[in-house]
C-alpha positions as semicolon CSV with decimal commas, in nm:
position;residue;x (nm);y (nm);z (nm)
1;X;-0,108;4,956;1,978
2;X;-0,186;4,587;1,970
3;X;-0,464;4,564;2,174
4;X;-0,715;4,360;1,993
5;X;-1,042;4,445;2,155
6;X;-1,284;4,305;1,896
7;X;-1,062;4,043;1,705
8;X;-1,022;3,803;1,963
9;X;-1,206;3,529;1,769
10;X;-1,049;3,598;1,440
11;X;-0,704;3,595;1,554
12;X;-0,753;3,285;1,773
13;X;-0,880;3,095;1,451
14;X;-0,572;3,203;1,263
15;X;-0,340;3,073;1,539
16;X;-0,569;2,727;1,503
17;X;-0,478;2,736;1,159
18;X;-0,085;2,742;1,220
19;X;-0,139;2,468;1,470
20;X;-0,346;2,260;1,230
21;X;-0,103;2,326;0,962
22;X;0,155;2,168;1,192
23;X;-0,042;1,876;1,257
24;X;-0,121;1,768;0,912
25;X;0,191;1,569;0,836
26;X;0,122;1,365;1,157
27;X;-0,262;1,303;1,052
28;X;-0,144;1,233;0,701
29;X;0,098;0,977;0,803
30;X;-0,151;0,780;1,010
31;X;-0,382;0,758;0,691
32;X;-0,102;0,685;0,469
33;X;0,033;0,407;0,688
34;X;-0,288;0,248;0,706
35;X;-0,343;0,264;0,315
36;X;-0,009;0,121;0,282
37;X;-0,083;-0,178;0,505
38;X;-0,397;-0,222;0,283
39;X;-0,181;-0,205;-0,021
40;X;0,054;-0,458;0,134
41;X;-0,227;-0,688;0,189
42;X;-0,360;-0,712;-0,170
43;X;0,013;-0,734;-0,286
44;X;0,101;-1,027;-0,065
45;X;-0,235;-1,194;-0,152
46;X;-0,103;-1,260;-0,506
47;X;0,185;-1,467;-0,358
48;X;0,024;-1,621;-0,065
49;X;-0,379;-1,692;-0,066
50;X;-0,418;-1,664;-0,466
51;X;-0,203;-1,968;-0,540
52;X;-0,425;-2,169;-0,275
53;X;-0,751;-2,052;-0,390
54;X;-0,635;-2,114;-0,771
55;X;-0,513;-2,471;-0,685
56;X;-0,875;-2,548;-0,504
57;X;-1,072;-2,378;-0,789
58;X;-0,889;-2,601;-1,068
59;X;-0,941;-2,902;-0,844
60;X;-1,305;-2,832;-0,837
61;X;-1,323;-2,778;-1,204
62;X;-1,151;-3,137;-1,248
63;X;-1,364;-3,335;-0,996
64;X;-1,706;-3,168;-0,984
65;X;-1,811;-3,293;-1,334
66;X;-1,704;-3,677;-1,230
67;X;-1,894;-3,638;-0,929
68;X;-2,210;-3,517;-1,120
69;X;-2,168;-3,778;-1,363
70;X;-2,155;-4,078;-1,109
71;X;-2,428;-3,920;-0,929
72;X;-2,626;-3,863;-1,240
73;X;-2,724;-3,516;-1,157
74;X;-2,823;-3,299;-1,448
75;X;-2,864;-2,969;-1,282
76;X;-2,814;-2,656;-1,451
77;X;-2,600;-2,524;-1,190
78;X;-2,284;-2,399;-1,301
79;X;-1,975;-2,599;-1,201
80;X;-1,766;-2,308;-1,034
81;X;-1,894;-2,043;-0,791
82;X;-1,852;-1,678;-0,877
83;X;-1,544;-1,661;-0,644
84;X;-1,372;-1,971;-0,783
85;X;-1,445;-1,859;-1,137
86;X;-1,276;-1,512;-1,064
87;X;-0,973;-1,711;-0,870
88;X;-0,927;-1,910;-1,186
89;X;-0,921;-1,611;-1,431
90;X;-0,664;-1,435;-1,187
91;X;-0,445;-1,709;-1,137
92;X;-0,443;-1,816;-1,515
93;X;-0,375;-1,447;-1,612
94;X;-0,086;-1,400;-1,341
95;X;0,082;-1,729;-1,442
96;X;0,079;-1,631;-1,837
97;X;0,206;-1,299;-1,790
98;X;0,474;-1,439;-1,533
99;X;0,579;-1,698;-1,775
100;X;0,619;-1,424;-2,068
101;X;0,826;-1,175;-1,859
102;X;1,078;-1,445;-1,772
103;X;1,213;-1,407;-2,129
104;X;1,286;-1,048;-2,077
105;X;1,640;-0,969;-2,067
106;X;1,681;-0,706;-1,775
107;X;2,053;-0,658;-1,808
108;X;2,029;-0,600;-2,163
109;X;1,758;-0,335;-2,080
110;X;1,959;-0,171;-1,794
111;X;2,267;-0,091;-2,034
112;X;2,035;0,019;-2,309
113;X;1,856;0,279;-2,068
114;X;2,202;0,357;-1,915
115;X;2,358;0,462;-2,241
116;X;2,086;0,714;-2,330
117;X;2,137;1,072;-2,252
118;X;1,996;1,243;-1,922
119;X;1,731;1,469;-2,139
120;X;1,609;1,129;-2,299
121;X;1,588;0,969;-1,980
122;X;1,419;1,221;-1,790
123;X;1,155;1,227;-2,084
124;X;1,090;0,839;-2,075
125;X;1,086;0,824;-1,700
126;X;0,794;1,095;-1,738
127;X;0,636;0,926;-2,010
128;X;0,640;0,585;-1,795
129;X;0,463;0,745;-1,507
130;X;0,191;0,912;-1,721
131;X;0,159;0,562;-1,891
132;X;0,155;0,370;-1,532
133;X;-0,143;0,630;-1,424
134;X;-0,369;0,597;-1,713
135;X;-0,324;0,214;-1,730
136;X;-0,397;0,183;-1,370
137;X;-0,698;0,378;-1,435
138;X;-0,837;0,191;-1,738
139;X;-0,726;-0,159;-1,623
140;X;-0,948;-0,186;-1,326
141;X;-1,212;-0,133;-1,567
142;X;-1,071;-0,423;-1,770
143;X;-1,044;-0,664;-1,473
144;X;-1,388;-0,572;-1,330
145;X;-1,548;-0,624;-1,679
146;X;-1,386;-0,965;-1,723
147;X;-1,521;-1,103;-1,383
148;X;-1,861;-0,940;-1,420
149;X;-1,881;-1,100;-1,785
150;X;-1,757;-1,461;-1,648
151;X;-2,008;-1,452;-1,327
152;X;-2,340;-1,272;-1,476
153;X;-2,646;-1,461;-1,470
154;X;-2,717;-1,639;-1,813
155;X;-2,930;-1,427;-2,049
156;X;-3,058;-1,493;-2,368
157;X;-2,988;-1,144;-2,529
158;X;-2,600;-1,091;-2,498
159;X;-2,454;-0,785;-2,634
160;X;-2,117;-0,835;-2,522
161;X;-1,795;-1,006;-2,615
162;X;-1,737;-1,349;-2,483
163;X;-1,553;-1,438;-2,175
164;X;-1,248;-1,555;-2,365
165;X;-1,229;-1,234;-2,566
166;X;-1,231;-1,057;-2,233
167;X;-0,982;-1,252;-2,091
168;X;-0,720;-1,234;-2,373
169;X;-0,798;-0,852;-2,336
170;X;-0,698;-0,847;-1,972
171;X;-0,400;-1,063;-2,025
172;X;-0,286;-0,808;-2,283
173;X;-0,336;-0,524;-2,040
174;X;-0,179;-0,722;-1,753
175;X;0,120;-0,786;-1,976
176;X;0,164;-0,445;-2,108
177;X;0,139;-0,291;-1,757
178;X;0,397;-0,517;-1,596
179;X;0,625;-0,449;-1,875
180;X;0,585;-0,068;-1,807
181;X;0,645;-0,160;-1,428
182;X;0,946;-0,334;-1,515
183;X;1,073;-0,031;-1,733
184;X;1,016;0,202;-1,423
185;X;1,222;-0,024;-1,197
186;X;1,530;-0,065;-1,461
187;X;1,527;0,346;-1,497
188;X;1,510;0,392;-1,115
189;X;1,815;0,147;-1,106
190;X;1,994;0,335;-1,370
191;X;1,924;0,650;-1,149
192;X;2,048;0,495;-0,818
193;X;2,341;0,298;-0,954
194;X;2,467;0,550;-1,211
195;X;2,775;0,738;-1,124
196;X;2,613;1,065;-1,282
197;X;2,341;1,130;-1,019
198;X;2,158;1,372;-1,264
199;X;1,863;1,145;-1,353
200;X;1,822;1,105;-0,981
201;X;1,813;1,471;-0,920
202;X;1,572;1,512;-1,177
203;X;1,331;1,246;-1,068
204;X;1,356;1,391;-0,702
205;X;1,254;1,727;-0,857
206;X;0,944;1,582;-1,029
207;X;0,788;1,581;-0,704
208;X;0,830;1,927;-0,637
209;X;0,666;1,995;-0,977
210;X;0,370;1,797;-0,867
211;X;0,300;2,058;-0,608
212;X;0,233;2,331;-0,849
213;X;-0,016;2,109;-1,031
214;X;-0,230;2,000;-0,707
215;X;-0,176;2,296;-0,438
216;X;-0,365;2,583;-0,614
217;X;-0,632;2,377;-0,736
218;X;-0,977;2,390;-0,560
219;X;-1,048;2,078;-0,353
220;X;-1,344;1,944;-0,154
221;X;-1,326;1,642;0,084
222;X;-1,442;1,395;-0,207
223;X;-1,145;1,537;-0,431
224;X;-0,889;1,505;-0,139
225;X;-0,985;1,183;-0,063
226;X;-0,925;1,045;-0,404
227;X;-0,590;1,263;-0,427
228;X;-0,474;1,082;-0,083
229;X;-0,550;0,733;-0,221
230;X;-0,338;0,819;-0,526
231;X;-0,053;0,921;-0,266
232;X;-0,115;0,587;-0,082
233;X;-0,071;0,398;-0,420
234;X;0,212;0,616;-0,542
235;X;0,400;0,557;-0,237
236;X;0,375;0,191;-0,203
237;X;0,445;0,194;-0,582
238;X;0,752;0,350;-0,494
239;X;0,855;0,155;-0,203
240;X;0,809;-0,180;-0,437
241;X;1,036;-0,039;-0,710
242;X;1,300;0,040;-0,461
243;X;1,278;-0,285;-0,310
244;X;1,309;-0,462;-0,635
245;X;1,621;-0,229;-0,723
246;X;1,781;-0,307;-0,407
247;X;1,738;-0,683;-0,443
248;X;1,857;-0,686;-0,826
249;X;2,177;-0,461;-0,731
250;X;2,255;-0,674;-0,422
251;X;2,237;-0,961;-0,645
252;X;2,466;-0,842;-0,899
253;X;2,738;-0,751;-0,630
254;X;2,703;-1,101;-0,453
255;X;2,533;-0,941;-0,153
256;X;2,772;-0,747;-0,034
257;X;2,726;-0,508;0,252
258;X;2,934;-0,222;0,118
259;X;2,715;-0,206;-0,174
260;X;2,400;-0,176;0,029
261;X;2,537;0,092;0,229
262;X;2,647;0,295;-0,064
263;X;2,297;0,267;-0,217
264;X;2,104;0,331;0,123
265;X;2,169;0,723;0,114
266;X;1,991;0,755;-0,257
267;X;1,687;0,545;-0,169
268;X;1,644;0,747;0,173
269;X;1,665;1,084;-0,029
270;X;1,377;0,955;-0,289
271;X;1,165;0,840;-0,017
272;X;1,252;1,140;0,211
273;X;1,156;1,356;-0,098
274;X;0,825;1,175;-0,144
275;X;0,751;1,222;0,242
276;X;0,818;1,612;0,249
277;X;0,620;1,680;-0,098
278;X;0,327;1,496;0,058
279;X;0,363;1,685;0,381
280;X;0,387;2,019;0,206
281;X;0,102;1,926;-0,067
282;X;-0,167;1,829;0,181
283;X;-0,085;2,103;0,452
284;X;-0,134;2,394;0,204
285;X;-0,435;2,236;0,019
286;X;-0,628;2,171;0,368
287;X;-0,511;2,555;0,438
288;X;-0,637;2,706;0,112
289;X;-0,958;2,496;0,095
290;X;-1,059;2,539;0,467
291;X;-1,078;2,177;0,527
292;X;-1,036;2,048;0,888
293;X;-0,762;1,817;0,998
294;X;-0,995;1,561;1,119
295;X;-1,090;1,443;0,753
296;X;-0,802;1,200;0,731
297;X;-0,933;1,023;1,006
298;X;-1,264;1,001;0,830
299;X;-1,104;0,866;0,524
300;X;-0,922;0,591;0,747
301;X;-1,277;0,503;0,883
302;X;-1,401;0,494;0,516
303;X;-1,129;0,256;0,403
304;X;-1,162;0,047;0,704
305;X;-1,562;0,012;0,644
306;X;-1,457;-0,098;0,277
307;X;-1,247;-0,359;0,419
308;X;-1,490;-0,517;0,633
309;X;-1,747;-0,499;0,343
310;X;-1,502;-0,711;0,143
311;X;-1,449;-0,970;0,397
312;X;-1,819;-1,080;0,401
313;X;-1,921;-1,397;0,265
314;X;-2,113;-1,229;-0,014
315;X;-1,922;-0,942;-0,113
């Protein structure tokens, strides 16, 4: 028979695991949506607040020495505050790299990539994806080192490079990473607009290969948090690349609605694959590692706390 006289708790727990497994997509999407908004806030900051802050920093750099001269003040205080120094460095690096990339011929790059075989493009796209992750991890250290070198208190025993050397190093990094992202966008453009959809299929299948590398590994809450944040960044990155591809293609076809309708299914399938793979991956990771579903709410609160900390005057 099937009368479980002494196993009610064990089988009730299994039933709850099934319910939790089915709730994972909803809880995951709540966290990913919040994380995507934070990524969008950081991304749009470059085009909205940073130009204003950069202009204010340049104005302070030009006017404060004059004011001090006429007031005959000879204090040792720095001309710019640490925040203004960082804004000046950010804006300068952004302007230099943007001007440098204006000389890149994206049309020639598109046809160069399109003329390659599917196998070459598959290897090329994988190399770009790996390079993007490595540069992202190393680039944050480069930029933080630049900001700290430019704003740290003056000491007599300096054992590091000058601010100018760090700035040149940061500009080189930003230029290389921006070039890599441009190659990624061009490869995605080829995959979507090419008559042969082989590359697009291979790129979508890469997401399922990701399952093998993550589902069967041991995870705790901290490791899962890092993985989930990486998924947020990856999804936002893909969304921006697709937006670039759509804008570039629509411009080439004089903004015809028929072309947009032709591209929409491919863009949808790329994003849908990303969604489904993330759901499956997190559902099985939490299942195999006995991680409760409430962990995603904790992650959201953790990121919200970090955001409030960065909004303080002396962050």
